[in-house]
C-alpha positions in Angstrom: -17.2 8.0 -1.6 -13.9 9.4 -2.6 -15.2 10.7 -6.4 -13.6 7.4 -8.2 -15.7 5.5 -10.2 -14.6 2.5 -7.9 -16.5 4.1 -4.7 -19.6 5.6 -7.4 -20.1 2.5 -8.5 -20.8 0.6 -5.3 -22.9 3.5 -4.1 -24.8 2.8 -7.4 -24.8 -1.7 -6.9 -25.7 -1.1 -3.0 -29.0 1.2 -3.9 -30.0 -1.1 -6.8 -30.2 -3.6 -4.0 -32.5 -1.8 -1.7 -30.0 -0.3 0.9 -30.8 3.0 1.9 -27.4 4.8 1.0 -25.4 7.6 2.5 -21.6 8.8 1.0 -19.4 9.6 3.3 -16.1 11.8 1.5 -13.1 11.6 3.8 -10.9 14.7 4.2 -7.2 13.2 5.4 -4.7 16.5 4.0 -5.5 19.8 4.4 -2.3 21.3 3.8 -1.8 21.8 0.0 -0.4 25.2 -0.8 0.7 24.1 -4.4 -2.3 22.2 -5.5 -0.9 18.4 -6.0 -3.3 16.8 -3.7 -6.7 16.4 -5.9 -8.9 16.7 -2.9 -11.5 19.1 -3.4 -11.4 18.7 -6.6 -12.3 14.8 -6.2 -15.1 15.9 -3.2 -16.9 18.1 -6.4 -17.2 14.8 -7.9 -18.6 12.6 -5.2 -21.0 15.5 -4.9 -21.6 15.3 -8.7 -22.1 11.2 -8.4 -24.7 11.6 -5.0 -27.2 14.4 -6.5 -27.4 11.7 -10.0 -27.8 9.1 -6.9 -29.9 11.0 -5.4 -28.3 9.8 -2.2 -26.6 12.9 0.8 -23.4 13.3 1.0 -21.4 14.0 4.5 -17.9 15.5 4.2 -15.8 14.3 7.5 -12.1 15.8 8.3 -9.8 12.9 9.2 -6.2 15.2 8.8 -5.6 15.3 12.3 -5.8 11.5 12.6 -4.1 11.0 9.6 -1.2 13.0 10.3 -1.0 11.4 13.7 -1.3 8.0 12.9 0.0 7.8 9.2 2.3 10.7 8.2 4.4 10.7 11.3 5.0 7.1 11.1 5.6 7.6 7.0 8.5 10.2 8.2 9.9 8.4 10.9 10.0 5.3 8.9 11.9 7.4 6.2 14.4 8.5 8.4 15.2 5.6 9.8 15.7 3.7 5.9 12.6 2.1 5.8 10.6 2.6 2.7 6.8 2.4 4.1 4.0 1.9 2.5 1.0 4.7 4.0 -1.7 2.9 1.6 -1.9 0.0 4.3 -1.9 2.6 7.2 -4.7 4.2 6.1 -6.7 1.5 6.0 -5.9 0.3 9.3 -5.5 3.6 11.4 -8.5 5.8 9.3 -10.8 4.1 7.1 -11.1 1.0 9.4 -11.0 2.6 12.2 -12.1 6.2 13.4 -13.8 6.8 10.0 -16.1 2.9 9.9 -16.8 4.3 13.8 -17.6 7.5 12.9 -20.2 5.8 10.0 -21.8 3.6 12.7 -21.9 6.4 15.1 -24.1 8.3 12.3 -26.8 5.2 12.5 -25.4 3.0 9.8 -25.8 -0.7 9.2 -23.3 -1.4 7.2 -20.2 0.4 5.9 -19.4 0.0 2.1 -16.1 1.1 0.0 -15.2 0.9 -3.4 -12.2 -2.0 -2.6 -11.4 -4.3 -4.7 -11.7 -7.3 -2.6 -14.5 -9.7 -1.0 -15.6 -10.5 2.1 -17.3 -14.2 3.1 -18.8 -14.5 6.7 -18.2 -18.0 8.4 -19.1 -19.0 11.8 -15.6 -17.6 13.4 -15.7 -14.4 11.7 -15.3 -12.8 8.3 -13.5 -13.9 5.8 -11.3 -11.6 4.1 -10.7 -13.7 0.0 -9.6 -11.6 -3.1 -10.9 -9.7 -5.9 -12.2 -11.4 -8.8 -10.1 -8.9 -10.7 -6.6 -10.3 -9.9 -4.8 -7.2 -11.7 -6.8 -4.7 -8.9 -6.6 -7.1 -6.2 -6.5 -4.4 -2.8 -6.0 -7.3 0.1 -2.5 -6.3 0.2 -3.7 -2.7 1.2 -6.3 -4.5 4.3 -4.4 -7.4 5.0 -3.2 -5.1 8.6 -6.4 -4.1 9.5 -8.0 -6.1 12.6 -10.2 -9.1 11.3 -13.0 -7.7 13.8 -12.9 -4.1 11.7 -14.6 -6.0 8.8 -17.2 -7.1 10.8 -20.5 -4.7 8.9 -18.2 -4.7 6.6 -19.3 -4.6 2.2 -17.1 -4.1 -0.7 -19.8 -4.3 -3.7 -17.4 -4.4 -6.4 -15.1 -7.5 -5.3 -16.8 -9.4 -7.8 -16.2 -7.3 -11.1 -13.6 -6.4 -13.4 -13.1 -2.9 -13.5 -14.2 -2.5 -17.3 -16.9 -4.2 -15.7 -17.1 -1.5 -13.0 -16.7 1.7 -15.5 -18.8 0.1 -18.3 -21.9 0.0 -14.9 -20.7 3.7 -14.2 -21.5 4.8 -17.7 -24.9 3.1 -18.1 -25.8 4.6 -14.9 -25.0 7.9 -16.2 -22.4 8.1 -14.0 -20.0 12.0 -14.1 -17.2 9.8 -13.3 -17.1 6.7 -15.7 -14.1 7.8 -17.4 -12.1 9.3 -14.2 -8.0 8.3 -14.6 -7.4 5.9 -11.8 -6.0 8.4 -8.8 -2.2 6.7 -8.3 0.1 7.7 -5.7 0.0 9.2 -2.0 -3.0 12.4 -1.9 -0.4 14.8 0.0 2.7 13.6 -2.3 0.6 14.2 -5.4 2.3 14.5 -8.8 5.3 16.6 -7.1 9.1 15.0 -7.5 9.0 12.9 -4.1 12.6 14.0 -2.9 11.7 17.5 -2.6 8.1 17.0 -1.1 10.4 14.7 1.5 13.2 17.4 2.0 10.4 20.0 3.3 10.4 17.1 6.9 13.5 15.8 6.4 16.5 17.6 6.5 19.1 16.2 4.1 22.0 13.8 5.4 24.8 13.4 3.0 26.7 10.0 2.6 28.5 8.3 0.0 27.5 6.1 -2.7 29.9 3.1 -2.7 30.0 0.8 -5.8 30.1 -3.4 -5.4 33.7 -3.1 -5.4 34.3 -1.0 -2.5 35.1 2.2 -4.5 33.2 5.7 -4.3 31.7 6.6 -7.0 29.8 9.9 -5.8 27.6 11.2 -2.8 23.9 10.9 -2.2 21.8 13.5 -0.2 20.6 11.3 2.2 19.6 7.0 2.4 15.8 8.4 2.8 15.5 9.0 -0.3 16.5 5.4 -1.8 15.2 2.3 -1.8 16.4 -1.2 -2.8 16.0 -1.6 -6.5 16.3 1.8 -7.4 17.5 2.7 -10.4 16.2 6.2 -11.6 17.8 9.1 -9.6 20.7 8.1 -8.4 23.1 11.1 -9.7 26.5 9.0 -11.1 27.5 10.4 -13.8 29.8 8.6 -16.7 32.6 6.4 -13.8 36.1 5.8 -15.0 36.4 2.0 -15.0 32.9 1.3 -15.6 30.7 0.3 -18.3 27.8 2.5 -19.5 25.0 0.5 -18.1 22.4 1.9 -15.5 23.2 1.4 -11.6 21.2 0.0 -8.9 20.4 0.8 -5.0 21.8 -2.4 -3.6 21.9 -2.0 -0.3 22.1 0.7 2.5 25.0 1.0 5.3 23.5 3.3 8.0 26.7 3.4 10.3 28.6 5.0 7.2 25.9 6.9 5.6 26.7 4.5 2.9 24.8 4.1 -0.4 25.8 0.8 -2.1 24.8 0.1 -5.9 25.5 -2.0 -8.8 25.5 -1.8 -12.3 23.7 -5.7 -12.0 20.0 -5.9 -11.9 19.9 -8.9 -10.2 22.7 -8.3 -7.9 22.9 -11.1 -5.0 22.5 -8.8 -2.2 18.9 -7.6 -4.0 17.9 -11.5 -4.1 15.9 -11.8 -1.1 15.3 -16.0 -0.1 13.7 -15.3 3.8 12.4 -12.7 5.9 11.0 -11.5 9.0 8.0 -9.8 9.5 7.4 -7.8 13.1 3.8 -8.1 14.8 1.8 -10.3 12.2 -2.1 -9.1 11.9 -3.8 -12.8 11.6 -7.3 -12.5 9.8 -7.6 -15.9 11.6 -5.9 -19.0 13.1 -2.4 -19.8 11.2 -2.2 -22.1 8.7 -1.6 -26.3 8.9 1.7 -26.8 7.8 0.6 -29.0 5.4 -1.7 -26.3 3.9 0.4 -24.2 0.7 1.2 -20.9 0.9 1.4 -18.0 -1.2 3.3 -14.7 -0.4 3.3 -10.6 -1.7 5.7 -8.4 -1.5 4.4 -5.9 -2.7 0.8 -4.3 -4.4 0.1 -6.5 -8.0 3.4 -8.7 -7.3 2.6 -12.2 -8.4 1.9 -14.6 -5.2 5.0 -16.4 -4.6 5.2 -20.1 -3.6 6.0 -19.5 0.1 6.2 -21.6 3.9 5.6 -19.7 6.8 6.5 -20.4 10.4 5.9 -17.9 13.9 8.5 -16.1 15.5 7.5 -14.7 18.3 4.8 -12.5 17.2 5.9 -12.5 13.7 6.7 -14.8 11.1 9.4 -15.7 9.1 8.7 -16.5 5.4 10.8 -18.1 3.1 10.2 -18.5 -0.6 10.7 -21.2 -3.3 12.3 -18.7 -5.8 14.5 -15.9 -3.9 12.6 -12.6 -4.6 14.3 -9.6 -5.7 14.4 -6.3 -3.2 12.7 -7.2 -0.4 12.2 -4.1 1.4 12.1 -3.1 5.1 8.6 -0.8 5.9 7.1 -2.7 3.3 4.2 -5.2 4.0 4.8 -8.8 3.6 1.3 -10.6 3.4 0.0 -14.5 3.2 -2.6 -16.3 0.8 -4.2 -19.8 1.1 -6.5 -21.1 -1.1 -7.8 -17.7 -2.7 -7.7 -16.5 1.2 -5.8 -13.4 2.2 -4.4 -14.7 5.4 -3.1 -11.4 7.1 0.3 -9.3 6.9 3.0 -8.0 8.8 5.4 -5.0 8.1 8.8 -6.5 7.2 11.9 -6.3 9.5 14.5 -8.3 8.5 15.8 -10.1 4.7 18.4 -12.3 4.2 19.7 -12.1 1.2 22.1 -14.5 -1.1 26.0 -13.7 -0.3 24.9 -10.3 1.8 27.0 -10.7 4.8 23.8 -10.3 7.9 
């Protein structure tokens, strides 16, 4: 129970189906002296919902596990120039490990969450399927979870659209039926990302260089930027250039240089293939005759591709070059509505860029 409408409706639906339901509220972050994280308010919302549903609510603190397994990795990846995805790590390292195990130790027969996804049991194990509401599908964030950890897991709202979920919450009299969806990362909240990161990673300035090799400014650290980024570059009027936005097209870690261009579709941003680290297969790898689709970020339209194993990872080739493929994010593969798994992006081949 997160205190949001999705987990609240999940609890309501399970109770309506005859399950004996208990709520579990998970605390992941406790250092919030400026009030950016809404965990305290979310707990009160979860408590109100559980009172309305007449179910018990447990509160469990996994902030230590989160700091060790998610946040430490988050900082290390940014320091190395990657753009990590803590939501993927949280599902793999916390929600479907210590959290799931804790619930089962309490005597639960199943663990349910408010994810927009579906689980389909098969003889060879559970299959993870995309949600009916394609706009809300969250299988991208679940693709790194070990397949065995989907055993005894339920996703009650996976067959519903978001408007249907809100409508059910309103009819059921749940006090969170109008609550906004949470966005971003709890420990950052609404604060400026660069200011937060600077609390943990020291600034490491370097030159900003345009795609013609001219130095046009200074940045405060490569970790503050990601490929394709447009805002917050701090580049004013530059002599000899047109009045147009600048985009990050590369990071040169050896020179500590941020490479930028005014071409939003610069060839260095366009990736024709990528390589993942260890790929988490949620079942046997597909045979070559099965058409594959891929996603390199949440809510991205599915992209036609081919994939071949390379050691423990996968090389993915796209039918159409993809813009701003970022190391540290995940590539997730799909076939026939099923999520096949995912792996962290560790390398790319972009158009015209020296390798």
